[in-house]
C-alpha angles and dihedrals in degrees: 000000000000090000090050091052090054091050090053090053095046105035104026102036090249092301114125110234113252101212127076092229092056098040093048091061092066117103114255094018114117129179095274094051093044092055093044092052095047094048093047101039099034104019089235117159094242124149121247107189124180135149092284093053094047090050092051096046095042086062100036094047096028093238107176098187120125106260090198088072114086093220090062092068089071091062091057095042089055090047093052091047089057097043101038119118106241089199095058112009094159093061091044093054092043093047092053093048093048092046089057093045099048110021113012093054126170095256127029098003113211094240096164089061095044114117091207097046092115087061098043114111094192092054092054093046093044093239099116094110092049094056142121100039110224122169117226135184096262094184092059091044093050091049090053088052091049093053094045092051101034107125091201086069091053100062099144128105098180140030097246089061090060093048088047090053091058090049089052091054088052092051091050091053099048099087091050095047089070089062093053106034128042094175119054131177122263092211110107121240136209141172116233138174112252110255113272095238092064102023098100095060098033134098126205110286146166121241110195124229124251121280091247092052095240094117118056127232111257131207103204119205120191110221110174092159119014093195093063096040108123116212101196097108099032097110095051089044092054093047091052105041099030129013125040091352123066097351095055095042100044095039095049089048092050094047096048116126091196101056122083115246096256092057094055090076101034116126128198109176094209089060102033098044090033089059093045090051091045091056090057087067090056092071099105091046087053094051097259135116092055088129109074092221091057090050089050088052090057091048090049089056090048089054091048091054091046089053088053090058089056100044098040091050090043094055099038103035110017100044095249116167124231088255093053092053092048091049093051092051093048090053094051111038139037101238119121120264090245093053092044092048091053091049093049092049089051090053090049092057097043110040116207098006091105088054093056098076098058096034091054094044093051092050094052090047089049092051092047091052090046094051092045092051096047099039096040111179090002090065110113113189092202090057090046092054089048090053091050095047106034098078096046125220110355134156113278092244091058091045090053092050091049093051092046089054091049091050091050093048091049093049090055090053088057092059 
């Protein structure tokens, strides 16, 4: 959208084009946004069809075409073009979108509150819950359900067993940690159950130790019911939240004798969360992910972070609604609707934060591959990790400059 605004300024003398053909050539402007702009700015009866609109019209007009297929959008665009109010097209498009977002929702539509219920064919035929038709990968969904409900992945009978399992993961990693890290934090570490008073609404998290080292770093795990606790993502979770994820990065930053005091508590999400997500990919090098379910757990987390890239960008750059973001997530991952809704509302309130995990991880991976390619046999993974961690949280651009200088200096040593 920002690129499109610049094009309007530079190519159209800051006047928004008033035809669909012209406005659709702007970067970041899709068919929905083009129609919305034309109807709002110029009161032109142009269609603005998104997921909300297709859902409403599939029920009102009883359209039983698969909305997951790109060619189906044309049917809805033609329907809107026939129905749109030429006197007030902006209000018509906005009303359809809001109806889909608030009343005609994906599941359990609030038909009794719907202002167009009397004209809804699906309501009278009792098919409102079956529409719209949207194909999904049922095999993937069924496997997600299998993993979530597999009793073999819920082997515990008490909370201490779960805490012990995380400590076992740590012990299994220790011999391999020496191969990847030559500098380790002095701050002690422990795994604890999340306090009962906040356990029901908490997720697993790391709480750093004190600056003076007198308080240990703690990996908190909520365990409301140990008999339903599913282990399938425990290894990737431990790598991210604990070792060598947040515990290593934050503790080494706090313990540094080189950094000024104010930088010992600085936090840049792209770096901090990027590092933690990067460490999830170290599982095999650390002797983990030998169980296929644990590897699947890591891949599931990768998918979750990739979905964040789409929905955060959609809402804050492409004009997506809250409902569109929720629907996209429901279609592409196995989390519950309640969990996904909470996540989307968090992204709404904190633009860009959901992007930081994957953006940071990709940058660190890129720098590792670059160092490995350019240094060849001289590449030392332990020294690379030292370079990433020794300056604490920094913007990714500064981190990239630092690693590039390190690569250049080491190449000179080879000569």
